[in-house]
C-alpha positions in Angstrom: 0.0 0.0 0.0 1.7 3.2 -1.3 0.6 5.4 1.5 2.6 3.4 4.0 5.8 4.9 2.4 4.9 8.4 3.6 5.0 10.2 7.0 3.4 13.3 8.3 3.9 15.8 11.1 1.3 18.6 11.3 0.5 21.5 13.6 -2.9 23.1 14.0 -3.9 26.6 15.0 -3.6 25.8 18.7 0.0 24.7 18.2 -0.9 21.1 18.7 -0.4 18.0 16.5 -3.2 17.3 14.0 -4.1 15.0 11.1 -2.5 17.0 8.4 -5.7 18.6 7.0 -6.4 22.4 7.1 -10.1 23.3 6.7 -11.3 26.8 5.6 -14.9 27.5 4.7 -15.6 25.5 1.5 -12.1 24.3 0.8 -9.3 22.3 2.5 -5.5 21.8 2.2 -4.2 18.3 2.9 -0.7 17.1 3.2 -0.8 14.0 1.0 2.3 11.9 0.6 4.9 14.6 -0.1 2.7 17.3 -1.7 -0.3 19.4 -0.9 -3.7 18.6 -2.2 -6.3 21.4 -2.4 -9.9 20.2 -2.2 -13.2 22.0 -2.8 -16.4 20.2 -3.8 -18.0 23.4 -5.0 -15.1 24.5 -7.2 -14.4 21.1 -8.7 -16.1 20.2 -12.0 -16.3 17.0 -14.1 -14.0 18.5 -16.8 -11.2 18.7 -14.3 -8.2 16.5 -14.6 -8.3 15.8 -10.9 -10.5 13.3 -9.0 -13.3 14.8 -7.0 -13.0 17.0 -4.9 -9.3 17.9 -5.7 -8.8 21.1 -7.6 -5.0 21.5 -7.4 -1.8 20.0 -6.2 1.2 22.0 -4.9 4.7 20.5 -4.8 6.4 23.8 -3.7 5.8 27.5 -4.0 3.3 30.2 -2.7 -0.4 30.4 -3.4 -3.2 32.5 -2.1 -6.6 31.0 -2.7 -10.0 31.8 -1.2 -8.4 33.7 1.7 -5.9 31.0 2.4 -2.2 32.0 2.1 0.0 28.9 1.4 3.8 28.9 1.5 5.7 25.7 0.8 9.2 24.5 -0.1 10.9 21.2 -0.8 12.9 19.8 2.2 15.0 16.8 3.3 13.6 13.2 2.9 12.0 14.2 -0.4 9.5 16.3 1.6 7.2 19.2 1.4 7.3 21.9 4.1 4.1 24.0 4.4 2.9 27.0 6.4 -0.7 28.3 6.1 -2.4 31.4 7.5 -6.0 32.4 6.8 -8.3 35.2 7.7 -12.1 35.3 7.9 -14.6 37.8 9.4 -16.4 36.8 12.5 -19.8 38.0 13.8 -18.0 41.0 15.4 -16.6 42.1 12.1 -13.1 41.2 13.2 -10.7 38.8 11.7 -10.4 35.2 12.9 -6.9 34.1 12.2 -5.9 30.5 11.8 -2.5 28.8 11.3 -1.3 25.5 10.1 2.1 24.0 9.3 3.5 20.6 8.6 5.8 18.1 6.9 5.0 15.4 4.4 8.0 13.2 3.7 9.2 9.8 2.5 9.4 7.7 5.6 12.2 5.2 4.8 15.9 5.6 5.0 18.1 3.8 2.5 21.4 2.2 3.7 23.0 1.9 0.3 26.0 4.0 1.3 26.4 2.1 4.5 26.2 -1.2 2.5 28.8 -0.2 0.0 31.1 0.8 2.7 30.4 -2.5 4.6 31.3 -4.5 1.5 34.4 -2.3 0.7 33.0 -1.2 -2.6 34.5 2.1 -3.7 32.8 3.3 -6.9 31.9 6.8 -7.9 28.2 7.0 -9.0 25.6 9.7 -9.6 22.5 7.8 -8.7 21.3 4.4 -7.5 18.2 2.3 -7.3 17.3 -0.8 -5.4 15.1 -3.6 -6.8 14.4 -7.3 -6.3 14.0 -10.2 -8.7 13.7 -14.0 -8.6 16.5 -14.6 -11.1 20.3 -14.3 -11.0 21.4 -11.2 -12.8 24.8 -12.6 -13.6 23.7 -15.9 -15.1 20.1 -15.0 -16.1 18.9 -18.3 -14.5 15.8 -18.4 -12.3 16.3 -18.4 -8.6 14.3 -20.2 -5.9 14.2 -17.0 -3.8 14.0 -13.2 -4.3 17.2 -11.2 -4.0 17.8 -7.5 -3.8 20.1 -5.8 -6.3 21.7 -2.3 -6.1 22.1 -0.7 -9.5 24.6 2.2 -9.7 24.3 4.8 -12.4 26.8 7.4 -13.7 26.2 9.8 -16.6 22.8 8.1 -17.1 24.4 4.7 -17.7 24.4 1.6 -15.5 27.9 1.0 -14.3 27.4 -1.8 -11.8 24.8 -4.2 -10.4 25.4 -5.6 -7.0 23.6 -8.5 -5.4 22.8 -7.6 -1.8 24.4 -9.9 0.9 21.5 -10.8 3.2 23.8 -11.0 6.2 23.9 -7.2 6.2 20.3 -7.1 7.2 17.6 -4.8 5.9 18.7 -2.4 3.2 16.0 0.1 4.1 14.7 1.2 7.5 11.5 3.0 8.4 12.4 6.2 10.2 9.3 8.4 9.8 10.0 12.1 10.1 13.7 12.3 11.2 14.9 14.6 14.0 17.2 16.4 11.5 14.2 17.0 9.2 12.1 18.4 12.0 14.9 20.8 13.0 15.3 21.9 9.4 11.5 22.5 9.2 11.5 24.4 12.5 14.3 26.7 11.3 12.4 27.4 8.0 9.1 28.0 9.8 10.7 30.5 12.2 12.1 32.5 9.3 8.6 32.5 7.6 6.9 33.6 10.8 9.3 36.5 11.2 8.4 37.7 7.7 4.6 37.3 8.4 2.5 40.2 9.5 1.3 40.8 13.1 2.0 39.5 16.6 -0.6 36.7 16.5 1.5 34.5 14.2 4.5 34.9 16.5 2.4 34.0 19.5 1.2 30.9 17.7 4.8 29.8 16.8 5.9 30.3 20.4 3.0 28.1 21.7 4.3 25.1 19.9 5.9 22.4 22.2 8.3 20.9 19.7 9.2 18.0 22.0 5.6 16.9 22.2 4.7 16.9 18.5 3.4 13.6 17.0 4.3 12.1 13.6 2.3 9.4 12.0 2.5 7.2 8.9 -0.2 7.9 6.3 -0.7 4.2 5.6 -1.2 3.4 9.3 -3.8 6.3 9.5 -5.8 4.4 6.8 -6.6 1.8 9.4 -7.2 4.0 12.4 -7.2 7.5 13.7 -3.7 9.2 13.5 -3.8 9.8 17.2 -3.7 6.0 17.8 -0.7 5.4 15.5 1.3 8.5 16.1 4.5 8.7 18.1 7.1 11.3 19.1 10.0 11.8 16.7 12.5 8.9 17.0 10.0 6.6 18.6 8.4 5.2 15.4 7.8 1.5 14.8 7.5 -0.4 11.6 4.3 0.3 9.7 1.2 -1.8 10.1 1.6 -3.1 6.5 5.2 -4.1 7.2 4.2 -5.9 10.4 1.4 -7.8 8.5 3.8 -8.8 5.7 6.4 -10.0 8.2 3.8 -12.3 9.7 3.1 -14.0 6.4 
């Protein structure tokens, strides 16, 4: 299940952890995988290229739509960082201000560099990818088991394929939102807040207890409420899907 690859940490207008969805009048902004999905049933139409009720996707950049000011950039772990502030009139003809911020990132860490060092392989490469197959890549013969292979690329050409030695252990590790990514996000958000107008946004930022924030896996949240599957940074477990597969 693809959603199990992605992790979220989101902060609502009270400075508390939330489910990654910002609601404003007739529209919402949702952290989905590692981009932002803007939804509005009233603005969507059947000629749109998006599935109902999505009207737009944001990978990075700034956008103001329907009174919602969205700022986003790309971050570590192939992530999106987002900050939102919105304004709407209340019954006293004053502004109600709401804030939202968060991270949507790839939740797995690849140990390819560690593996190559462990095997004593010193090859300069531009990119790599990891795949698995049930045949031997050297002989082309079928295999009784599935094996992982690391493919190294340089100048858009494959320069080496390496069969993974299983005694190394898992080549990828589920890490969720990493502490370094959270720190990077916090620093970015602080800079954005300083450039924002008014004291309320600074008060909101200062209300955030960074040590108590909860991250959760989007695939896990498919099965239950994010509150039930969320953990503090660094206290993540394997995803529900991974646990189910391991039992097979």
